[in-house]
C-alpha positions as CSV (number, residue, x, y, z in Angstrom):
1,X,-143.4,116.0,66.2
2,X,-142.9,116.8,69.9
3,X,-139.5,117.1,71.6
4,X,-138.7,115.7,75.1
5,X,-135.3,116.1,76.9
6,X,-134.1,114.5,80.1
7,X,-132.1,111.8,81.7
8,X,-132.8,108.0,81.5
9,X,-133.6,107.0,85.0
10,X,-134.4,103.3,84.5
11,X,-134.7,100.9,81.6
12,X,-137.6,98.6,82.1
13,X,-137.2,96.6,78.9
14,X,-134.6,96.5,76.1
15,X,-134.4,94.2,73.1
16,X,-130.8,94.1,71.9
17,X,-131.7,92.7,68.5
18,X,-133.8,95.7,67.3
19,X,-133.2,98.3,70.0
20,X,-136.8,98.6,71.1
21,X,-136.7,100.0,74.6
22,X,-139.2,100.9,77.4
23,X,-137.6,103.4,79.8
24,X,-138.4,105.9,82.5
25,X,-137.2,109.4,81.8
26,X,-136.6,112.2,84.4
27,X,-137.6,115.2,82.3
28,X,-135.5,118.3,82.1
29,X,-136.9,121.0,84.4
30,X,-138.3,118.5,86.9
31,X,-141.6,116.8,87.3
32,X,-142.9,113.2,87.4
33,X,-141.0,110.4,85.6
34,X,-142.2,109.8,82.0
35,X,-142.5,106.5,80.2
36,X,-140.7,106.5,76.8
37,X,-141.0,103.7,74.3
38,X,-139.4,103.0,70.9
39,X,-136.1,102.2,69.2
40,X,-133.3,103.6,71.3
41,X,-130.2,101.7,70.3
42,X,-127.2,102.0,72.6
43,X,-129.1,104.0,75.3
44,X,-127.9,103.6,79.0
45,X,-129.2,104.5,82.4
46,X,-128.0,108.0,83.3
47,X,-127.6,109.3,79.7
48,X,-129.1,112.6,78.8
49,X,-131.2,112.3,75.7
50,X,-133.2,114.5,73.3
51,X,-136.2,112.6,72.0
52,X,-138.4,113.4,69.1
53,X,-141.8,111.7,68.7
54,X,-145.4,112.0,69.9
55,X,-147.4,111.6,73.0
56,X,-149.8,108.5,72.9
57,X,-152.1,106.8,75.4
58,X,-151.6,103.1,76.0
59,X,-154.8,101.2,77.0
60,X,-153.0,99.5,79.9
61,X,-150.0,101.7,80.8
62,X,-151.5,105.1,80.2
63,X,-149.7,108.2,78.7
64,X,-146.4,107.5,77.0
65,X,-143.9,109.2,74.7
66,X,-143.4,107.3,71.5
67,X,-139.9,107.9,70.3
68,X,-139.2,108.3,66.6
69,X,-135.7,109.7,66.8
70,X,-133.1,110.0,69.6
71,X,-130.0,112.1,70.1
72,X,-127.6,111.6,73.0
73,X,-126.6,114.5,75.1
74,X,-123.8,114.7,77.7
75,X,-125.4,114.7,81.3
76,X,-124.8,118.0,83.0
77,X,-126.0,117.5,86.6
78,X,-123.9,115.8,89.3
79,X,-126.7,113.2,89.8
80,X,-127.0,112.6,86.1
81,X,-123.2,112.1,85.7
82,X,-123.1,109.7,88.6
83,X,-126.0,107.7,87.3
84,X,-124.4,107.7,83.8
85,X,-121.0,106.4,85.0
86,X,-122.5,103.9,87.5
87,X,-124.7,102.2,84.9
88,X,-122.1,99.8,83.8
89,X,-121.4,101.8,80.6
90,X,-117.6,102.2,81.3
91,X,-115.6,99.1,82.2
92,X,-113.7,99.7,85.4
93,X,-116.4,102.0,86.9
94,X,-119.2,100.5,89.0
95,X,-121.8,102.4,91.1
96,X,-119.4,102.8,94.1
97,X,-116.5,104.0,92.1
98,X,-118.7,106.4,90.1
99,X,-120.0,107.9,93.4
100,X,-116.4,108.5,94.6
101,X,-115.3,110.0,91.2
102,X,-118.3,112.4,90.9
103,X,-118.0,113.3,94.6
104,X,-114.4,114.4,93.9
105,X,-114.7,116.1,90.5
106,X,-118.4,117.1,90.4
107,X,-119.7,118.5,87.1
108,X,-116.1,118.4,85.7
109,X,-116.0,114.6,85.9
110,X,-116.6,113.7,82.3
111,X,-114.1,116.3,81.1
112,X,-111.5,114.9,83.5
113,X,-112.0,111.3,82.3
114,X,-111.8,112.4,78.6
115,X,-108.9,114.9,78.9
116,X,-107.0,114.3,82.1
117,X,-107.7,110.6,83.1
118,X,-104.5,110.4,85.2
119,X,-106.1,112.7,87.7
120,X,-108.4,109.9,88.6
121,X,-105.6,108.8,90.9
122,X,-106.8,111.5,93.2
123,X,-109.9,109.4,94.0
124,X,-109.4,106.9,96.8
125,X,-109.3,103.3,95.5
126,X,-108.6,104.2,91.9
127,X,-105.1,103.0,91.0
128,X,-103.0,103.0,87.9
129,X,-104.3,99.7,86.6
130,X,-107.9,100.8,87.0
131,X,-107.2,104.1,85.3
132,X,-105.7,102.3,82.3
133,X,-108.9,100.2,82.0
134,X,-111.1,103.3,82.3
135,X,-109.1,105.2,79.6
136,X,-109.3,102.3,77.2
137,X,-113.0,101.8,77.8
138,X,-113.8,105.5,77.5
139,X,-112.1,105.8,74.1
140,X,-113.8,102.6,72.9
141,X,-117.2,103.9,73.9
142,X,-116.6,107.1,71.9
143,X,-115.8,105.1,68.7
144,X,-118.5,102.6,69.4
145,X,-121.1,105.4,69.3
146,X,-120.0,106.2,65.7
147,X,-120.3,102.5,64.7
148,X,-123.7,102.3,66.3
149,X,-125.0,105.3,64.5
150,X,-123.7,103.9,61.2
151,X,-125.3,100.5,61.8
152,X,-128.6,101.8,63.3
153,X,-130.0,102.6,59.9
154,X,-129.2,99.0,58.8
155,X,-131.1,97.3,61.7
156,X,-128.0,95.9,63.4
157,X,-128.5,95.3,67.2
158,X,-126.5,97.0,69.9
159,X,-125.0,93.7,70.9
160,X,-123.7,93.0,67.4
161,X,-122.5,96.5,67.0
162,X,-120.3,96.1,70.1
163,X,-119.0,92.8,68.7
164,X,-118.2,94.4,65.3
165,X,-116.3,97.2,67.1
166,X,-114.4,94.8,69.3
167,X,-113.4,92.8,66.2
168,X,-112.3,95.6,64.0
169,X,-111.6,98.5,66.4
170,X,-111.5,102.0,64.8
171,X,-111.5,100.5,61.3
172,X,-114.9,99.0,61.7
173,X,-116.8,101.4,59.5
174,X,-114.1,101.1,56.8
175,X,-114.4,97.3,56.8
176,X,-118.1,97.5,56.6
177,X,-118.0,99.8,53.6
178,X,-115.3,97.7,51.9
179,X,-116.4,94.1,52.4
180,X,-119.4,93.7,54.8
181,X,-119.4,89.9,54.1
182,X,-116.3,89.6,56.2
183,X,-118.7,89.9,59.2
184,X,-120.1,86.4,58.8
185,X,-116.6,84.9,59.0
186,X,-115.1,87.2,61.6
187,X,-117.9,88.0,64.1
188,X,-119.8,85.3,66.0
189,X,-123.5,85.9,65.8
190,X,-123.5,87.5,62.4
191,X,-124.6,85.3,59.5
192,X,-125.0,85.8,55.8
193,X,-128.4,87.4,56.0
194,X,-127.3,90.2,58.4
195,X,-124.1,90.8,56.4
196,X,-126.1,90.8,53.1
197,X,-128.7,93.3,54.5
198,X,-125.8,95.7,55.3
199,X,-124.2,95.1,52.0
200,X,-127.4,95.7,50.1
201,X,-128.0,98.9,52.1
202,X,-124.6,100.1,51.1
203,X,-125.4,99.7,47.5
204,X,-123.9,96.3,46.5
205,X,-125.5,94.9,43.4
206,X,-127.9,92.0,43.7
207,X,-125.9,89.9,41.3
208,X,-122.5,91.1,42.4
209,X,-119.9,88.2,42.2
210,X,-118.8,89.2,45.7
211,X,-122.3,88.7,47.0
212,X,-122.6,85.3,45.2
213,X,-119.3,84.2,46.5
214,X,-120.4,85.0,50.1
215,X,-123.7,83.1,49.5
216,X,-121.8,80.0,48.3
217,X,-119.6,80.2,51.4
218,X,-122.6,80.5,53.6
219,X,-124.3,77.4,52.1
220,X,-121.2,75.4,52.6
221,X,-120.7,76.6,56.1
222,X,-124.4,75.8,57.0
223,X,-123.7,72.3,55.6
224,X,-120.8,71.8,58.0
225,X,-123.0,72.8,60.9
226,X,-125.4,70.0,59.8
227,X,-122.4,67.6,59.9
228,X,-121.6,67.4,56.2
229,X,-118.0,67.5,55.0
230,X,-118.9,68.5,51.4
231,X,-121.9,69.2,49.3
232,X,-122.7,67.7,45.9
233,X,-122.1,70.3,43.2
234,X,-125.7,70.3,41.9
235,X,-127.2,70.7,45.4
236,X,-124.8,73.5,46.3
237,X,-125.7,75.4,43.1
238,X,-129.4,75.0,43.6
239,X,-129.3,76.1,47.3
240,X,-127.1,79.1,46.6
241,X,-129.2,80.2,43.7
242,X,-132.3,80.0,45.8
243,X,-130.7,81.8,48.7
244,X,-129.4,84.6,46.5
245,X,-132.3,84.8,44.1
246,X,-130.0,84.6,41.1
247,X,-129.6,82.2,38.1
248,X,-127.8,78.9,38.6
249,X,-125.4,79.8,35.8
250,X,-124.3,82.9,37.8
251,X,-123.5,80.7,40.8
252,X,-121.6,78.2,38.6
253,X,-119.5,81.0,37.1
254,X,-118.5,82.2,40.6
255,X,-117.9,78.7,41.7
256,X,-115.4,78.3,38.9
257,X,-113.6,81.5,40.1
258,X,-113.5,80.3,43.7
259,X,-112.0,76.9,42.6
260,X,-109.3,78.7,40.6
261,X,-108.6,80.9,43.6
262,X,-108.5,77.8,45.9
263,X,-111.4,79.1,48.0
264,X,-113.2,75.8,47.4
265,X,-111.9,72.3,46.4
266,X,-113.8,70.1,43.9
267,X,-113.2,66.4,43.5
268,X,-115.2,63.4,42.2
269,X,-116.3,61.0,45.0
270,X,-118.6,58.0,45.3
271,X,-121.5,58.7,47.7
272,X,-121.6,56.2,50.6
273,X,-125.1,55.0,49.8
274,X,-126.4,51.7,48.7
275,X,-128.2,53.1,45.6
276,X,-125.2,55.2,44.5
277,X,-123.7,53.8,41.2
278,X,-122.1,56.9,39.7
279,X,-119.5,59.3,41.2
280,X,-120.6,62.9,41.9
281,X,-118.7,66.2,42.0
282,X,-118.1,67.1,45.7
283,X,-117.4,70.7,46.7
284,X,-115.4,71.2,49.9
285,X,-114.3,74.1,52.0
286,X,-110.5,73.7,51.8
287,X,-110.0,73.1,55.5
288,X,-112.4,70.1,55.4
289,X,-110.9,68.7,52.2
290,X,-107.4,68.7,53.6
291,X,-108.6,67.4,57.0
292,X,-110.4,64.4,55.3
293,X,-107.4,63.6,53.1
294,X,-105.1,64.1,56.1
295,X,-107.0,61.7,58.4
296,X,-106.9,58.9,55.8
297,X,-103.2,59.5,55.1
298,X,-102.3,59.6,58.8
299,X,-104.2,56.4,59.5
300,X,-102.3,54.8,56.6
301,X,-99.0,55.9,58.2
302,X,-100.0,54.5,61.6
303,X,-101.1,51.2,60.0
304,X,-97.9,50.9,58.0
305,X,-95.6,51.6,61.0
306,X,-92.7,49.5,59.8
307,X,-92.5,51.4,56.6
308,X,-92.0,54.7,58.4
309,X,-90.0,53.6,61.5
310,X,-89.0,50.1,60.9
311,X,-90.6,48.9,64.1
312,X,-93.7,49.3,66.2
313,X,-93.3,51.0,69.6
314,X,-95.2,48.0,71.1
315,X,-93.0,45.3,69.7
316,X,-92.9,43.6,73.1
317,X,-96.5,42.4,72.6
318,X,-95.9,40.9,69.1
319,X,-94.4,37.6,70.4
320,X,-96.3,37.7,73.7
321,X,-97.3,34.4,75.4
322,X,-100.9,35.7,75.4
323,X,-102.6,32.8,77.1
324,X,-100.4,33.0,80.1
325,X,-100.3,36.8,80.1
326,X,-104.1,37.1,80.1
327,X,-104.4,34.5,82.9
328,X,-102.0,36.5,85.0
329,X,-103.7,39.8,84.1
330,X,-107.1,38.5,85.3
331,X,-105.6,37.3,88.5
332,X,-103.9,40.6,89.2
333,X,-107.1,42.6,88.4
334,X,-109.4,40.0,90.1
335,X,-111.7,40.1,87.1
336,X,-112.6,37.5,84.5
337,X,-112.5,38.9,80.9
338,X,-115.0,37.6,78.3
339,X,-113.6,36.2,75.0
340,X,-114.4,39.5,73.1
341,X,-112.6,41.5,75.9
342,X,-109.5,39.3,75.7
343,X,-109.6,39.7,71.9
344,X,-109.8,43.5,72.3
345,X,-106.9,43.7,74.6
346,X,-104.7,41.6,72.3
347,X,-105.8,43.5,69.2
348,X,-105.2,46.9,70.6
349,X,-101.7,46.0,71.7
350,X,-100.7,44.2,68.5
351,X,-102.4,46.4,65.8
352,X,-101.3,50.0,65.2
353,X,-104.9,51.3,64.9
354,X,-107.9,49.6,66.7
355,X,-111.5,50.5,67.2
356,X,-113.3,49.2,70.3
357,X,-117.0,49.6,70.2
358,X,-120.0,48.5,72.3
359,X,-123.1,49.6,74.1
360,X,-123.5,50.3,77.9
361,X,-122.7,47.4,80.2
362,X,-120.6,45.5,77.7
363,X,-117.3,45.9,79.5
364,X,-115.5,48.7,77.5
365,X,-114.1,50.2,80.8
366,X,-112.8,46.9,82.1
367,X,-111.1,46.3,78.8
368,X,-109.5,49.7,78.9
369,X,-108.2,49.1,82.4
370,X,-106.7,45.8,81.3
371,X,-104.9,47.4,78.4
372,X,-103.6,50.1,80.7
373,X,-102.4,47.5,83.2
374,X,-100.3,45.7,80.5
375,X,-98.9,49.0,79.2
376,X,-97.8,50.0,82.7
377,X,-96.3,46.6,83.5
378,X,-94.3,46.9,80.2
379,X,-93.1,50.4,81.2
380,X,-94.7,52.0,78.1
381,X,-95.9,55.6,77.9
382,X,-99.6,56.2,77.1
383,X,-102.1,59.0,77.2
384,X,-105.9,59.0,77.8
385,X,-108.0,61.6,76.1
386,X,-111.6,62.4,75.2
387,X,-113.3,65.1,73.1
388,X,-115.0,67.0,76.0
389,X,-114.1,67.9,79.6
390,X,-117.0,65.8,80.9
391,X,-116.0,62.8,78.9
392,X,-112.4,63.1,80.0
393,X,-113.5,63.4,83.6
394,X,-115.5,60.2,83.3
395,X,-112.6,58.4,81.7
396,X,-110.3,59.4,84.5
397,X,-112.8,58.3,87.2
398,X,-113.4,54.9,85.4
399,X,-109.7,54.1,84.9
400,X,-108.2,55.7,87.9
401,X,-105.7,57.4,85.6
402,X,-105.3,61.0,84.4
403,X,-107.3,61.9,81.3
404,X,-107.4,65.1,79.3
405,X,-109.5,66.7,76.7
406,X,-107.9,66.4,73.2
407,X,-107.5,70.2,73.1
408,X,-105.6,70.2,76.4
409,X,-103.6,67.1,75.5
410,X,-102.4,68.7,72.3
411,X,-102.0,72.1,74.1
412,X,-104.1,74.5,72.1
413,X,-102.3,77.8,71.2
414,X,-105.2,80.3,70.6
415,X,-102.8,83.2,70.0
416,X,-101.6,81.4,66.9
417,X,-105.0,80.6,65.4
418,X,-106.3,77.0,65.3
419,X,-103.0,75.4,66.1
420,X,-101.5,73.1,68.8
421,X,-98.2,72.7,70.4
422,X,-98.1,69.0,69.7
423,X,-98.3,68.3,65.9
424,X,-96.5,66.5,63.1
425,X,-93.2,68.4,63.8
426,X,-93.5,68.1,67.5
427,X,-95.4,64.8,68.3
428,X,-96.6,63.5,71.6
429,X,-94.1,61.6,73.7
430,X,-96.2,58.4,74.0
431,X,-96.2,54.8,72.8
432,X,-100.0,54.5,72.7
433,X,-103.0,56.9,72.7
434,X,-106.4,55.9,73.9
435,X,-109.4,58.1,73.0
436,X,-112.8,57.5,74.6
437,X,-116.2,58.7,73.3
438,X,-114.7,58.6,69.8
439,X,-118.2,58.9,68.3
440,X,-117.9,62.6,69.2
441,X,-114.7,63.1,67.3
442,X,-115.3,65.5,64.4
443,X,-113.1,65.6,61.2
444,X,-110.9,68.6,62.0
445,X,-110.1,67.6,65.5
446,X,-109.4,64.0,64.4
447,X,-106.9,65.4,61.9
448,X,-105.0,67.4,64.5
449,X,-105.0,64.5,66.9
450,X,-103.6,62.1,64.3
451,X,-100.9,64.5,63.3
452,X,-99.6,64.5,66.8
453,X,-99.2,60.7,67.2
454,X,-95.6,59.8,66.8
455,X,-94.6,57.2,64.1
456,X,-94.9,53.6,65.4
457,X,-97.3,54.5,68.3
458,X,-100.6,52.7,68.6
459,X,-104.0,54.3,68.6
460,X,-107.2,52.9,70.2
461,X,-110.5,54.6,69.5
462,X,-113.2,53.6,72.0
463,X,-116.9,54.5,71.5
464,X,-120.5,53.5,71.0
465,X,-121.1,53.7,67.3
466,X,-124.9,53.6,67.8
467,X,-124.9,56.9,69.5
468,X,-125.4,60.2,67.8
469,X,-122.5,61.3,65.6
470,X,-120.3,64.3,66.4
471,X,-121.7,67.8,66.6
472,X,-119.0,69.0,64.2
473,X,-118.6,67.9,60.5
474,X,-117.9,64.3,59.7
475,X,-118.8,60.9,61.0
476,X,-115.2,59.8,61.8
477,X,-115.7,56.7,64.0
478,X,-118.5,55.2,61.7
479,X,-116.4,56.0,58.6
480,X,-113.3,54.3,60.0
481,X,-115.3,51.2,60.8
482,X,-117.1,51.2,57.5
483,X,-113.9,51.4,55.6
484,X,-113.0,47.9,56.7
485,X,-109.4,48.8,56.9
486,X,-109.0,49.1,60.6
487,X,-109.1,46.3,63.2
488,X,-112.4,46.5,65.0
489,X,-113.7,44.7,68.1
490,X,-117.4,44.9,69.0
491,X,-118.4,44.1,72.6
492,X,-122.0,42.8,72.6
493,X,-122.4,40.7,75.8
494,X,-124.1,42.5,78.6
495,X,-122.5,41.5,81.9
496,X,-124.7,40.2,84.7
497,X,-124.2,43.1,87.1
498,X,-125.1,45.5,84.2
499,X,-128.2,43.4,83.3
500,X,-129.7,44.1,86.7
501,X,-130.0,47.8,85.6
502,X,-133.2,48.6,83.7
503,X,-131.3,51.6,82.2
504,X,-128.9,49.3,80.4
505,X,-131.5,46.7,79.6
506,X,-133.8,49.3,78.1
507,X,-130.9,51.1,76.3
508,X,-130.2,47.9,74.4
509,X,-133.9,47.2,73.8
510,X,-134.2,50.7,72.3
511,X,-131.2,50.1,70.1
512,X,-132.9,47.0,68.8
513,X,-136.1,48.9,68.1
514,X,-138.0,47.3,71.1
515,X,-140.2,49.2,73.5
516,X,-138.6,49.8,76.9
517,X,-139.8,47.9,79.9
518,X,-141.7,49.7,82.7
519,X,-142.4,47.1,85.4
520,X,-144.1,48.1,88.6
521,X,-141.1,47.0,90.7
522,X,-138.7,49.2,88.7
523,X,-136.1,51.1,90.7
524,X,-134.3,53.1,88.1
525,X,-136.4,53.5,85.0
526,X,-139.9,55.1,84.9
527,X,-142.5,56.5,82.5
528,X,-145.0,59.2,83.5
529,X,-147.6,58.9,80.8
530,X,-148.9,62.4,80.2
531,X,-150.7,63.5,77.0
532,X,-151.1,67.3,77.8
533,X,-147.9,69.1,76.9
534,X,-148.3,71.8,79.6
535,X,-148.8,69.1,82.3
536,X,-145.6,67.5,80.9
537,X,-143.7,70.7,81.6
538,X,-145.2,71.0,85.1
539,X,-144.2,67.4,85.8
540,X,-140.6,67.9,84.6
541,X,-140.2,70.8,86.9
542,X,-141.7,68.9,89.9
543,X,-139.6,65.9,89.3
544,X,-136.3,67.9,89.3
545,X,-137.2,70.2,92.1
546,X,-139.0,67.9,94.5
547,X,-140.0,64.3,93.6
548,X,-136.6,62.9,92.6
549,X,-134.6,64.6,95.5
550,X,-137.2,63.4,98.0
551,X,-137.6,59.8,96.8
552,X,-134.0,59.0,95.6
553,X,-131.9,61.5,97.5
554,X,-130.4,62.8,94.3
555,X,-130.1,66.6,94.5
556,X,-131.2,68.9,91.6
557,X,-127.6,69.6,90.8
558,X,-127.1,65.9,89.8
559,X,-130.3,65.8,87.7
560,X,-130.2,66.7,84.0
561,X,-133.2,67.4,81.8
562,X,-132.7,66.4,78.2
563,X,-135.1,67.4,75.5
564,X,-135.2,66.5,71.8
565,X,-135.9,70.1,70.7
566,X,-135.3,73.7,71.7
567,X,-138.8,75.0,70.9
568,X,-142.2,74.4,72.5
569,X,-143.5,74.1,76.1
570,X,-141.2,71.1,76.8
571,X,-138.3,72.3,74.7
572,X,-135.0,73.3,76.1
573,X,-135.6,77.1,76.0
574,X,-139.0,77.1,77.9
575,X,-137.8,74.5,80.4
576,X,-134.7,76.4,81.3
577,X,-136.8,79.5,82.1
578,X,-139.1,77.5,84.4
579,X,-136.3,75.5,86.1
580,X,-134.2,78.6,86.7
581,X,-137.2,80.3,88.3
582,X,-137.6,77.3,90.7
583,X,-134.0,76.2,91.3
584,X,-132.2,79.5,91.3
585,X,-134.7,82.3,91.7
586,X,-133.9,86.0,91.9
587,X,-132.4,87.1,95.2
588,X,-130.9,90.5,96.2
589,X,-128.0,88.6,97.5
590,X,-127.1,87.1,94.1
591,X,-125.5,89.2,91.4
592,X,-126.9,88.8,87.9
593,X,-126.6,90.1,84.4
594,X,-129.2,90.3,81.6
595,X,-128.0,89.6,78.1
596,X,-129.9,88.9,74.9
597,X,-133.1,88.3,76.8
598,X,-131.5,85.9,79.3
599,X,-130.7,86.6,83.0
600,X,-127.4,85.0,84.1
601,X,-127.3,84.7,87.9
602,X,-124.7,83.4,90.3
603,X,-125.6,79.7,90.8
604,X,-127.0,79.2,87.3
605,X,-126.0,76.0,85.3
606,X,-124.8,77.1,81.9
607,X,-123.3,75.7,78.7
608,X,-120.8,77.0,76.1
609,X,-122.3,76.7,72.6
610,X,-119.3,77.4,70.4
611,X,-115.5,76.8,70.5
612,X,-113.7,79.7,72.0
613,X,-110.0,79.0,71.7
614,X,-109.0,82.2,73.5
615,X,-110.8,81.1,76.7
616,X,-110.1,77.4,76.0
617,X,-113.8,76.4,76.4
618,X,-115.5,74.4,73.7
619,X,-119.0,73.6,72.3
620,X,-120.9,71.6,74.9
621,X,-118.7,72.4,78.0
622,X,-120.9,72.9,81.0
623,X,-120.3,74.9,84.2
624,X,-121.8,77.0,87.0
625,X,-121.8,80.8,87.3
626,X,-119.7,81.7,90.3
627,X,-119.4,85.5,90.0
628,X,-120.8,88.5,88.2
629,X,-118.5,91.6,88.3
630,X,-120.6,94.7,87.3
631,X,-117.6,97.0,87.6
632,X,-115.2,95.0,85.4
633,X,-118.1,93.7,83.2
634,X,-117.2,90.1,83.6
635,X,-119.0,86.8,84.4
636,X,-117.1,83.9,85.8
637,X,-118.1,80.3,85.2
638,X,-116.5,77.2,86.8
639,X,-116.1,74.6,84.0
640,X,-115.0,71.3,85.5
641,X,-112.8,73.1,88.0
642,X,-111.4,75.7,85.6
643,X,-112.6,79.3,86.3
644,X,-113.4,80.9,82.9
645,X,-114.0,84.7,82.8
646,X,-116.3,86.0,80.2
647,X,-116.6,89.6,79.1
648,X,-120.2,90.7,78.9
649,X,-119.8,91.0,75.1
650,X,-119.3,87.2,74.9
651,X,-122.3,86.1,76.9
652,X,-124.1,85.1,73.7
653,X,-121.8,82.1,73.7
654,X,-123.5,80.9,76.9
655,X,-127.0,79.4,77.4
656,X,-128.7,78.0,80.5
657,X,-128.2,74.3,81.0
658,X,-130.8,73.2,83.5
659,X,-132.2,71.6,80.4
660,X,-130.1,70.8,77.3
661,X,-130.7,69.1,74.0
662,X,-129.8,65.4,73.7
663,X,-127.2,66.3,71.0
664,X,-125.4,68.6,73.5
665,X,-125.4,65.9,76.2
666,X,-123.0,63.6,74.2
667,X,-120.0,62.5,76.3
668,X,-121.6,63.5,79.6
669,X,-123.0,61.2,82.3
670,X,-125.5,62.3,85.0
671,X,-126.8,60.6,88.1
672,X,-130.4,61.1,86.9
673,X,-131.9,62.1,83.5
674,X,-135.4,63.5,83.1
675,X,-136.5,63.1,79.5
676,X,-139.6,64.8,78.1
677,X,-140.7,62.7,75.1
678,X,-143.8,63.9,73.3
679,X,-145.4,63.7,69.9
680,X,-145.0,67.5,69.6
681,X,-141.3,66.7,69.1
682,X,-142.3,64.6,66.0
683,X,-139.5,65.8,63.7
684,X,-136.8,64.8,66.2
685,X,-138.1,61.5,67.5
686,X,-135.4,59.1,66.3
687,X,-134.1,55.8,67.7
688,X,-130.5,56.9,68.1
689,X,-131.6,60.1,69.8
690,X,-133.6,58.1,72.4
691,X,-130.8,55.6,72.8
692,X,-128.2,58.4,73.4
693,X,-130.5,60.1,76.0
694,X,-131.0,57.0,78.0
695,X,-127.3,56.1,78.0
696,X,-126.5,59.5,79.6
697,X,-128.0,58.3,83.0
698,X,-126.0,56.4,85.6
699,X,-128.7,55.8,88.3
700,X,-132.1,56.9,87.1
701,X,-134.1,57.6,84.0
702,X,-137.6,59.2,84.1
703,X,-139.4,59.7,80.8
704,X,-142.3,62.2,80.8
705,X,-144.6,61.9,77.7
706,X,-146.4,59.2,75.8
707,X,-145.8,55.6,74.6
708,X,-146.9,56.8,71.1
709,X,-143.9,59.2,71.0
710,X,-141.6,56.3,72.1
711,X,-143.0,54.1,69.4
712,X,-142.4,56.8,66.7
713,X,-138.8,57.0,67.7
714,X,-138.3,53.2,67.8
715,X,-139.7,52.9,64.3
716,X,-137.5,55.8,63.0
717,X,-134.2,54.0,62.8
718,X,-133.0,56.0,59.8
719,X,-129.8,58.0,60.5
720,X,-129.4,61.1,58.5
721,X,-126.6,60.4,56.0
722,X,-123.8,62.9,56.1
723,X,-121.8,63.8,53.0
724,X,-118.4,62.4,53.8
725,X,-115.8,60.5,51.7
726,X,-113.5,59.4,54.6
727,X,-114.4,55.7,54.3
728,X,-113.5,55.5,50.6
729,X,-110.3,57.6,51.2
730,X,-109.3,55.1,53.9
731,X,-109.9,52.2,51.5
732,X,-107.8,53.9,48.8
733,X,-105.0,54.8,51.3
734,X,-104.8,51.5,53.1
735,X,-105.5,48.7,50.5
736,X,-103.3,46.2,52.3
737,X,-103.9,47.1,56.0
738,X,-107.2,45.3,56.7
739,X,-107.7,44.5,60.4
740,X,-108.6,41.2,61.9
């Protein structure tokens, strides 16, 4: 085995998942740069390394050094130290600051930073605040190297090693040795398989109860990510046994222990299916069980307002002269309400809990404005909210009144865990709460919201029940309607001005299982019939970058590509790469940062893919990259007017959003939607998915694909049933509260 020493001059390629790196090395003693390839976890530009391996000749790239083992060495030359510090390794030191520090301290630079960091104040532009950041980063880097060395043998990527260290600090190795399965709960990006790999490498038995308990937790967590609130006992046992490669009896034994320790909750429920005749044993994660029970109980309390407060906060409307009031309302608003809209207004103001549902163009917004008008005339306090920032912004624009996300309405308190300032002990100061896009409401958020509604206040849930259900667990809006215990008004008449839009006409046709219309004189709904999938991708890019802006005057920033799937030539991932290349290409004037195989560049459209309560950004929030700070290792995203600053370690929470999945588009509205719809997406071609995609567009829909793919979706009306018992809990909790 040969040995090669030198300084890493440039990193050509680095895979953060497995550490495979292609780099150019400046060999010790001088000479031409050498290409080195192999696993080099944690290596940075400017680092001095000692490499062990062999010389090989690549058919295309010529002579290379194939690395089998790497040891880091402290750089000793002034140039090497400057390159090392300026590589972005140490937060607080960028290339300019590195040059100043090394110019001042020379070869003694690294010792000064490690032993006498206060002396950095001698360098122009380095103040006390910057010194504190550098000190902290330097110490963290030293400990991080230990963690990386420990994890390297277990195949854990550099990026995840950094996250593990950030989560546990100097106790990271102790945590890993004691209970590596904590990783899947504590560190985003680490699932059961990675934690299990580490645990097995550390000697944990294959049939260890701790391993089986972690596997059970993983199966239940995966189920919640698919929208389920619980899993049937038999299904959970089978899936866990298969995942862990153990006997079902071993899983059952551990499940019994977990139930005794209140790590899971078991209860008999009746499945919400037509063929179900016998109850089953449901297994819940405790947070979901208590959320489901809590939602049903809170709805009962709102329904039975007189029992808890003696009076409704909207008593004024109980003996209202509704015929005269509605006539006056229509005169003041200069609008004529349909019979169902008038019924919805009256129901919402006289029933403690009401659901208002209907498709596009059926007058939900006009109905909302009428309800708000009467509330304001009566001097009553109300709040408008929606599950996402985009939905709240749309609600505010449609009503002309302030609207907030539910998280901001309840005032999230991330420093205290998943908690809110407004809760059962400190309720909102309102008489009525109106929630739009309620189909997006997941079970846990619904529970927190209901806890914050004061006794006697009214709740109006507004949404399109035919859209996709929430990304999170549960099917809250559908379950509340199906319970039959809450007053529900469905708007079905399409108003004349809406009927002139092919978008709305075709949305309703799709919802009925009918093929959309594509007349030659169409102005807002088009189909490009293309069979070849690569040509489909080309057309999507051309439509966004040139055709739509030129023909309709809609800029690319107002055009959203929605795809049913992530994979494939016309999936979200591939289209994002192509659209970024055309719409926001590399420029020396734009800062950028590469993370996990993606390049984030100033001007990029991005999306948050998990709830981050510290940053107050949530799954599905979209924004634009406005700054990349190499020195402070941060990336700033403007999310609906709020600047959100990400540490580089958290960039795995972001994805590009030139194209997004239909699921992630819920609650949003775009001027134009381009929808690739092809038979290669066969597994995801569903009617409610197509309906949801079409209803995201305000001015223009362009479908790129085939009529056959549309036909498959229209015939596939089956909605995947989620395991949830909310409807039956509502029926048990509210036996005498049926709505009109």
